[in-house]
C-alpha positions, 0 to 999 in steps of 0.5 A: 290772558289779558283782554285785548282788541286786535285789528287785521286785514284780509285780502286788502291793504287797510290799516285803522287810522288811530288804533289806540284811540279806537281801542280805548273807545271800544273798551269804554263802550264795553265798560259802559254796557256793563260787560267785560272784554275778553278778546275781540278781533276786527278783520277788514276785508273786501266785499267778495271776502265778506260775501263768501263768509255770508254764504258759507256761514249764514247762507245769505247771498247778499253783500253786507258791511259787517258780519259778527261772530260771537265767541264768548263762553260766558254772559257779559263777556265780549269775545268775537270776530268782527269782519268789515268790508271796507269797500261797503263802508266806502260805498255806504259813506258816499251814498249816505253823505257821511265821512268814511271814518264816521261810517267806519266807526259806526260799523265798528261799534255796531259789531260790539253792540251785537256781541253785547246782545243788541239785535237789529231785526225788528224795527224797534231793535233797529231804533234802539241799535241806532240810538246806541250807536249815535250815543257812543259815536258822540263819546268818541268825539269827546 
């Protein structure tokens, strides 16, 4: 089976604006990190859908913008499902004064970075994650 990135929506109507360009960008990031792509599924959904996943699988009773499930079976191989709340991305982009597509791309690459092995629980980890996100967002624009 060849490596692939797929985009789906669950319980909402949403289509990623530039799927080919986004796919190319994600693959470039994975390669730059020294990892290999297996299968990566993005599922765009509502706040309620993601909240229910958060409760069921992580026992967190909070709204979130993203949940990443790592399905890889070997090191340095990216395989997983990334669930993203479009409602949360819209709200966050307004609160932060960021354009919706930019916030969406940040979260898209944030999930990939988690699958590669980056964490964001400590202050230092969050700082490193944000630096990586910023770096890869600038690549997307070039």
